[in-house]
N, C-alpha and C positions, 0 to 999 in steps of 0.2 A: 639234796638226796632224793632220788626218784622213789616211786612206790606210793602206797596208800597210808595215810595217817588215821589210825583208829583211836577213838577214845573209849577205853574199856573200864568198866566199873568192877571193883573188888570191894564189896561191902560199901562203906562210905568214901572210899578212895576212888579216884578216876585217873587212870594211867594213859599217857600218850604213847602209842605204839606204832612204829613204822613197820609196815608189812610189805613184802615184795616177793616176786617169784610166782610160779604157777600154783594155782589153787590146790592142785592135787600133789604138789611137791612134798617131799619129806621135810618135816618141820625142823628148823634150826633156831634156837633161842640165843640171841646175842645180848650179853649183859655188859654195859660200859662201866668205866671206873671214874675216879675223881681226877681232875675237876672237869669232866667232859659230859657229853650227852650221847644219845643214840646216834647222833650225827658222826661220831667217831668211827662208825662202821661203813661210812659212805664209799670208801674205795674197796672194801672187802665184799660187800653185799653183791655187786654185779657179778663178781667171779663165782659166787655161790649160786646165784639164781640162774646163771648161764649153764650151770651143771644140773639144773632141774630141781634145786632145793627151794623151799619156801622159807623166807627169813622173817623173824619177828624180833624187832629191836626196840624194847621199851626205854623210855626215860624213867629211870628207876625211882624208888621211894625217895622223896625229897627233891627230886629233879623235875618230875611232872608237877605243874602248879596245882593240880587237883588231888595230889597225893603227897601232901607235905605236913605230916603231923608235927606238932611242936614238942612233944615229949621226947627226951633223949632216948629213953628205953625203947621207943618204937623202932630204933635203928640197931638194936641188938641183933647179933648174927642169927639167932634162932628165929627171930621174927622176920628178918629179911628173907630167909630161906622159905618160911611158911607163906609169906606174902607172894613170893615168886611162884611157888607151887599153886597158890590160889589164882594168880594171874594166868598161869597156864590153863587152869580149869576154865576160867572165864573166856579165854581165847579158843576153847575147845581143842586144846592140845594135850591129850592125856600123857603123851611121852614125846620127848624131843632130844635131838643132839644139842647139847648145851655148850656154849662158848662164852667165856668170861675174861675180861681184861681188867687188871688192877683190882679194885674193890669188887668189880663184877666177877673176877676169878674167885675171890673169897666166897661170894655167894654161890658160885657154881660148885666149888668144892663141897660146901656145906649141903647144898641141895643133893649132890651125888652121894654124900655120906648118909644123910638123914631121910632122903626121899628118893632112894635109888630106883624105885619103880617108875619114877617120872623121867629118868635120865637114861637115854639109850647109849650115849657116849659123851665123854667130857673132853673138851679142849680148853685147858687153862693157859692164860697168856700173862707172862711177866711175874705174877705172884704165885708162889708154890703153895702146896697144902699148908693150912694154918699151923699144924704141928711142926712142919719142917721149918717154917719161919720162926716160930717160938724157940725151937731148939737152937737155931743159928744165932738168934738174938742173945741167948743165954751164954753161949760159948765162944762166939766170934766177935772180937772187939771191932772189926771192920763193919760187921752188920749193925752193931750198936751205933756206930758213927753214922752209917747210912740212914738209920731210922731216927736220928736226933730231931729232925724237922717235926716229928709228930708231937713233941712236947709243946710246940707253939699251937698246934691245932687243938690241943686239949683245953686251951684257955678261952672260955667264952667271952665274946666281946673283943678281946685283944686280937685274936687271930683274924676275925672279920675286919677289924680296923687296919691291921697290918697288910692284909692281902688286897684290900680294896682301895687303899690310899694311893694318891697320885695316879688316878685313872687305872686302878688295879695293876700298878706297875709290877709288883712282886708276883701276883697271880699270872700275869702275862709272861714274866720271865720263867716261871715254872713250866709253862706250856711251850714256850718258844725255845727254851734252852739258854744257857748263859751267854752264848755268842749270837743268839737270835736265829740260828738256822739248824739247830740240832733237835728240834721238837716238831710240833704240829705247824701247819701253815698259819701265817698271820690272819687269814680269813677265818680259819677254824678257831683260833684263839679269840678273835673278836666275837664270834658266835657264842662260845662258852662263857666268856666274860659277861656278855649281855644277859645270858640266862641266870648266871650266879649273882648278878647285880640287882636282880629283882628283890623286893622286900622279903626277907626270911629265907631266901634260896640258899645263900652261902652257909648260913647257920644250919640249915637242914642237911646240906652236904657234909659239913664238918661234924655233924652229930654221928655220922658213921664211925668216926674216930673216937668221939667222946663216949660212945656206947661200948667200946672195946672192953673185953674182960678176959683175964687170964684163967678164969674159972671155966670157960667154955672149952669142952674137949670135943673136937671134931674127929669122928671115927676114921679109920682107914677106908679108902675108896675101893669098891669092888668092880665098878663099871670100867669098861675099856677107856683108857685115858692117854691123852697126849699133853705134855707140858712144854710150852714154847717160851724160851728165855733168851734174852739178848745180852751179850757181854758188855754192852755200853750202858746198861741199866744203872742209874745212880742210886736207886732205892733198894734193889735186891742183888746181893752178892752171890758169888759162886757157891759158897758153903750152903746157903739156904736152897739154891737151885738144885745142887746135886743131892741134897738130903731128901728131896721130894720123892724119889723112887721108893724110899722106905715106907711110905704111907699110901701106896697103891698096891693092892693085891691082885687086881685084874691086869689085863694086857696093858703094858706101859711103854710109851715112847717119849724120849727126851729130844727135843729139837732145839739146837742152839743156833742163834743167828748172830754171826760176828759183825761188828761194826755198826750195830743198830742200838739206839737208845731205848728208853722205857716205852716210847710211843710206837709200839710195833704195828698196830692196825693202820696208822697213818704212814709210817716210814717203810714198812715192808708188807704191804697188802698182798702181793702175789705169793710171797713165801708163806705168809700166814694162811691164806686161802688154800694153798697146796696142802699144808699140814691138816687143816680142817677136813678137806675133801678126802685125804688119805685115811683119816680116822673114820669118817662117815662110811667110806667104801669098805673098810675093813670090819665094820660092825653090823 
C-alpha cells in the first residue's frame, strides 16, 4: 500500500498510521475492522487521493504493536471512541470525514454520536448503528444466528487456539470465504494472519468483542451519514441494515451493494469510494 507510514503517539500508546494524498487535502479517517489492518483500504485509498483527499488509515487499538493494552476494558466502545478522537488530535486533524468498516464502523458511529464536533461526515460500512444491531439481535432470529460466532470470540484462550490452529486455518477461512474466493485475496489474508499471529495480537483484537456491553447506549447520529451494506454479508442481515435509518437524524443515505460479501473495501472498492466521495462532496 503506497503512502507514508507515521508512528503517532497518543499518551503511552504508539499507533501506526498510513497517510496518503495531498498535504492540503480534506482529511478522511479510515477505520478498519476485524480481523484486518489498515491495509484493508489499499484499493480504496487511491480512488480517494485521486479526488484530492488526504487519507489517514491507522492500525487500530490492539492492532498497532505499540498500542496493545492488555486490559479488556481498554477496548470498551467509549474508550475506543475517545482514543480515536485523541489520535485525530495527535495527527492535527481537528475534524474529518470518517469512514469505518466492521468494528471500525462501530467506532465511527460512536465517534459521530459522542464527538460530533470531530466528524464532518460519516460513511459506515457493513455494520449499522449499534442500536439498530441490538434491536435486530433481539427480535430477528436470523440475526441471532448470524451473530452466533461471537460466543466463541468471548472465550479467552479457546478462541485464540481455535482460530490459530493448523496455520490459522479457521481465521483464513473467515477471511477468504467458505469456498476460498468470496473474501479477501490470499495475499491479504496472509498479511492479516501474520499480524494477528504475533504474541498478544489476536487476544487484543478479540478483546474488542470481550469488552462489548449492552449497557452502552450510543445516541442517534446528527452528522450527514451514508450507510453501505451488501446483501451477501454473513454477519449483518437486512433487518439490522434497514433499521439503521431510525438512528440517524441528519441527512441519511442507504447504499446497498448486491452480490458482495462482508468484505466491501476489498471486493467493491470502486462502489465504496463512490459512496464516500458522494458523501464528502455533499457535506
